[in-house]
Structure formats: C-alpha cells, structure tokens
N, C-alpha and C positions, 0 to 999 in steps of 0.2 A: 095746591096744583098738583094733580096726579101724573106721573110719567105715562108716556104711550105704552099700551099693551105690548107693542111689537119689542120695545125696549126691555120691559120686564121679562118677556119670554126668552129674548135673544142673549142677553147678559149671562143668565145662569147656564143657558145651552152652551155658549162659547167657553165658559169657566168649566163646565164639565167635560168638553171635548178637549180643552187644554190639560186637564188633569190626566187625561189617557197618553199624553205624549210621553216619550221617554228618550232619554240620551244615552249614548254609549258612555262608558266610563272614561275618565280622562286618560288613565293610564293606557287604556286600549286604542282611543282616538288619537294620541300622539306617537303611535308605534311606527317603525319605519315600514314603509311600504304602503300606508294608507293613501287612499285617493285624495288628491289635492286640487288645486285650481284648474290645471289642464285637464284632468280626468272629468272634473265638474263640468268643464265647457264641453267636452266631448259627450259626456252624459246627456246633457242638456240639447244638444244638437241632435242626437239619435233618439230624443224622447219618443216621438210618434211610434218608431218601429219598436223600441223597446217596450212600450206600453201595450201595442197590439200584440206582440210576443208573449208578454207577461199573463195575458188572457189565457193561453193555451199551455204554458209551461211553467212549472213552480221553479225552474232553474233560472229564469230571467227575472230580473227587478229592474224597476225603472230609477232608484236611487242607492247609492252605494252606502253600506253601513257596516263598520265605522268608517269615517271619513275625518278630514282635518277641520270640520266645523266650518267656520265663516268663509274661508276662503274657496272651499268646495262649493258651498251655497251660492257663492257669489257666481263662480263659473258655471254652475248649473243654471242660473238665473239668465246670465249672458247668452248662454247655449241655447235656451229656449227663446228667450224674447228677441235677441238681436240676430243670432245666425241660423236659427230654427224656425219654429212653427211661426214665430211673431214677425220673421223677416219678410213675408210676402208684402207684395205692394198692393194697396187697395186703390179702390177707384171712388172717388167722390162725385155724387151726382147732386147738381144743383137744379132746383126746381124755379123756373122763372115765373110760371103762371099755372094756376089750377083751372082745370076743364071743368065746367059746370054741366052737369047732366041731370 
C-alpha cells in the first residue's frame, strides 16, 4: 500500500520548514526584562495593528524575541484567539430548505 502523494510531499516540506526554525539561547531568553505572559497577551491582542505596521516599518515586529518561551507563547495565543481577532461574534446561518430553480 502506497502513502498518498500529498503525504509524501507534505512531510518533507514540513520537516524542511521546521529545520529553518531558530530558538534564542537559554541564557538570553531567561534574562531579566524579557517579555513574559502579560506582554504576550498584549502582543496577541494588538496583532492586527502590529502586522499592518510591520508591512511598512522594519522597526515593528509582531512577535517579541527573545521572550520567556512557553508563557509568552500562551499569552500570545490567548491574546489573538480569546481577546483579539478570534473574539468576534459569528453568525450561524441555518438552511431549512433549498430552492430549486
């Protein structure tokens, strides 16, 4: 049984992209004053504005590096999903019947 072509292409592509990822050194990321949970929450909340500004200015970034790792990431995630872009109310549309034309 052969694996699907998409899987054969996707796995090496994801591994190649993962190989490009780089982490800050542990000594740098645990230094005093590095962004933690609360700044991650704030950066996630202002993500749309920061992203737009980052298109025009090299002084603006959408993610703080170095940061305190997991707690910053968790705050960033909550900022985007819960309090930021993902917090919008959605409207659900139910279809009772289809019209035949």
